[in-house]
N, C-alpha and C positions, 0 to 999 in steps of 0.2 A: 547597885539600883535595878528594880525589876526591869527589864526589858518591856519597850510598849507594843503593845499587841495592836495585831490590826485589823482595823472595822470591818475590810472588806470579805465578802463571805468567800468560802473555798471550793474556788472554782477549776477547775482542770486546765491542763494548758489547752491554748487557745487550738492548737494545731492539731490535737487529738479529738477536737470533737468536731471543728468547722473546716472543711476542707479548702484551708487554702494555702495548702503545701508550695504549690506551685505560683502563688505568692508572697512579695516579702515585704510587711507592713513594720511598721514603725511601732515600738515598745507605746507610745501614743495613743495608737490605733487599734490595737489590741486590748488596748485600757476601756477603751472605749467601747470594744465591741463588749468586750466581758459587763461593761456595766451595763449594756444593753439586756446580758443573756440573766441578767439579773433579775429582771422585772418579768418574772414570770409570766405576767399580765399583759405585755406588751409583746412579748416572744409568739405566744398561742394566739393573741389578736392578729400579729405578722404572719403566721402561719394563714389562720384562716383566712386574710385578707386576698393571700396569692392562691390560696382555691379555687374562691369566688372570683379571683378576676381573672384564671387561666377556664375556670369554666367556661365565664361570660365569653372570652376569646374564641372560643369553639362552640359557639352558639351554634351554628350548623351544623354541626354533629349531635349535637346534646336533641334540641329543639330543632323541628325541620317536618313539614307536610310531602319533603322525597325521601325516596332512601339514600344511605350514604353510597351503596354499592349494590347493583340486580345484575345477576349470570342468568343469562339468558340464550338456549342454544347455543352452549361453547364462547360466547362473548363476554366480554366484560362489560359493565357501564356506571358510570359516577353520575347519576342524577343532581348531588349536592355541588357538583360543579358546572356541570352543563347539561341543557335543554332539550331534551328527544323529543320528537314527535308520537304519537302514538301510535303509528303505522310501525315504528320501529320496532312496536313490539306485537304486532300481527296485530293491532286494532285499524280501524277506521278511515278517525279522522288526521288530518296535518297537524291540525295544532301540538300545542306542546303536552306529552300525556299528563292529568290528572290520577296522578300515584295514590290516593284516597277512594277512585274511586272502584267498586267491587269489581264492575268490569273489567279495568286495568289490571286488577289485583290477579284478578281469576287468570288473564293471558299471562301476567310472568310467574303466575305458580303452575301454571300447565307448562310454559317452558324452561325452566330452575327456580331460583330464589332470592328474598330482597332481603337487605340488610340494612333496615330501618333503626333510625337513633331513639333513645330513651322515652321521647316526646312526640309524638306524632304531629303536632304542628307547629307552624313560627308563629309570631307575634301576629303577622295578618290575617293569618287562616282563620275562619270563622267555621264553625263548628252546625254543618247542615242535620246532625243526626244528636241534639237534644233531646235531654228525655221530655222536657218542661221550656217551653217559653222563657230567653233568656233575658236579665242577666239568670245563670243558673247554679245552683249550690255546689261544692264540690263533690265528685264522685269518682270512681276508679278512671275515668275516662281524664278528666278535667279534677286535678287532686285539690285546687286551690279555686275553686270554682271557675265562669267565663263572664266577661262583663256583661254591655246591656248589647251589645252587638255578635255576642257569640263569639266571642276571641278567647282563645286560652290563659289565663294570665300567669300563671308559670312561665310558660312562655314570653310572655311580654316582660316578664322582670328579670329574665336572666337576658335578653335583649335589653333591656333599658340599662342593666345594669354598666355593661359594655360600653354604651354610649356615654352614659356619666363619668365612669371611673377613665375610660381614654379622655372624656372631657378636661375631669379633673384633674387629670395627671399631666396633661400634653402645657395645662394653664397653670400647674406648681411649678414646672422646669421650666418655664419660659419667665415669665413675670419677676422671679430673683431675679437673673438676669439684668435685666432693665434699673429695678430698685437698688440692686449690689451698685452696680456703675453710679447713680447718678448721686445714693448716699455716699459713697467709698470719694467722691469728687467734694459734696459738701463739707462734708468732714474733715479731709485732708487738708484742701485748702483755706477752708474758714474766711471771715472777712470776707468782701460784698460778694465774694461766687457764692457765700454760704447764706448771706442776705436775700441775695437775689434769688434764689432759688428757692430758699423758703417763703416768699412771700407770693412765686407762682405755686407752688405748692395749696398755701393755702386758699388758694382761691381755687384750684385745681380740686383739691380736698373736700371744698362747700359743694360742688355738683352733684344733684339727686343721680345716686348712680343707675337705679333701678328705672326712674322715670326715663331718664336719657335714652337705655337700652329699650326699654320701649315704644320712644317716639322714632328710634332708627327702626326697630323692627315691622313697625306700622306702615311706614314707609318703601322699604326697601325684604322682600322677601326673606324670611329666614332662614338663613342656612347654617350646619354643624359651624364651618370656618369662618363664616360672620359673625357667628356669636362669640366663637371664641374670640375672635379680634376683639369685639365692643369688647368683653370682657377683659381683655389685657390691656385695654388703654385705662381702664380703673385699678386693676389688680397690684402693678407693679407700687402704686403709692406706700400698700401697707409695708414696704419692705426698707422704704427707704428711712424713716426717723428711726429704727434699730442699727441700720447700718452706720450713719452719718452718730448717734450717741457712742458708738464704739471707736469710730474713726477720730471723732476729736477726742476720746479719753485718748487716747493711744499717739495721736499726731506729735505729742511733746515727752514722750518715754526714751528713756538713755539713746535705745538701741534703735529709733529712728533718728534723732538727729544726729549719732553716730554712723550713720547711712548718708546721711544728706551731706556731712563732715565728708564723708569717703568719694562726693559726686556718683553715687549711686541715685540711677532717676528717677522720678516720681513713679511710673511706672509698676515699676519692680518694686518699691518699698509699697506700695500700697497693697497691691496686689499677691505679692511675695511673701511682704513681713508682717503687716498690717491686717488683712481679708482675712488667715487664717485662724486668728484671734475674735474675727466677728462671724465667722461662720456658724457659729455654737449658738446662738441667738435667731440668725437666722434660719440654722433649720430648724430649730423646736417650732419656730413660728409657721413652719411648711403645713404640718399635718393640718392646720385651723384654716390655712387657706384652699386647700386641697377639700374640705366640708363647707367653707361656704361656699366653692365653685359648684359644687353637688347639688347642694340647699339655690344656690342663685337661677342654676340651672331649672331645676324643676318648680320653683317661682314662678318661672319666665311660661314654663309649656300649661303650667297653671293655668293660669292666666291668657292661653291662648296666643300671647308671642314670642313660644320660645320655637321649639324644632319643628319640622314640616308635617301635617298627619300624617302621611306615608313614612317616617321615622318611631323607631319605638321611644317612650319616654315614661319615664317614674310618675313624672307632674301631671302627664296627663291621664294615670292611675285615680292620683287625686281626684281630681275633675270627675271621673268616674265615680268615687266612693261619694262625693260631696251629690254627685246630681240620681244614684243611686242607694238613699239611708237605708230602704226595706230591704237592702242585700250588705248586712254587716263583712259581710268576707273580704267583698273589696276592700271596704278603709281599712279594716284590721291586715288584712296582706300589706297592706302597703304602709300603714305605719310600724308594722315589726321591722319589716324590709330596711326603711330607712334606719329606724330608732338602731339596731343590725348595725348596721352600715357606719352611723357614723360614732357609734359607742366604738366599734373597731379603732375606727379613725384615729380617735381620742386617747385610747389605753395606748398606740403605735405614740401618738406624740408625745406620753409621759417617757416614754420608754427611753424615746433619742432625745427628749429632757435632761432624764439619768444620765442615758451616755457621754452627753457634753458638761456635765456638772462640773463646774472647777474642785466644787469642795469633794468629790469624788476621784478627784485624780491623783490625792496625795497619797 
């Protein structure tokens, strides 16, 4: 008989291409990473998302109305971290220096130099030197144009991406912990425990989430952590059904019954023996939760029940686009940013699904 050829692609050994030599990976983990690498679209999407997230994390060094560093008369100043008065550079006023003021720029240039970010605007900086009334179209100074208040769209997108991605990542990391714990208890113990929690979850999941969030946000002034907590109250339910089904299926397997016969504790059986098999379906669902959380935050901001107006927001840009239909660059910019972001997350989710697909583990 001819030997059966493997259907896997010829991938190089993991330790030659990925710097995991300092880590001891199991063969199963290596196989999963190789399966993820085989999906080139997911790999490139992951790389692009990492670059976007890294740039947004250091937004102050990319888009700011203050210099990163100023050298003035033999001294170094870091306005990106510290607010200096104008008198520090030979000015007249004791108030914080306005580094976009030509007078302050002339003072600094006479005594040294300033290192500026790539974009000379923060998300809330108003450009007072627009060639035409706001909203102004794209130009060399504002590559994506400005909104109806004269604020740079590119700076708002960079800062808004940081808030949206951090909100989504934190929610996606915390909500599975609660959902997995509840689903594991239901599926493992079954019986009355499962029936009791199922009735509660049926009532809980029937609550209109968005309306409840709007009601709470209209009573309590919304903040980042408050909105995160409200979303967390409802988002964990999405993971319960998946984990419960996996535990119901595995609770009567031979290795589980053997562990019970040997006197192994319930928590050890649940989280050491059964949970690794249930994580595959849970992790493949996580990118879609991330997508939903970002879209939910943008929806609340669009409706006016989200983050305070002093915070950057992608949803508020959608509202700007709706109110300025004669300025299509606002709507097109916001649409492409959200479409690209959601597409990247979906492609990464496909790669994670392939990595944990049991049919590709053979």
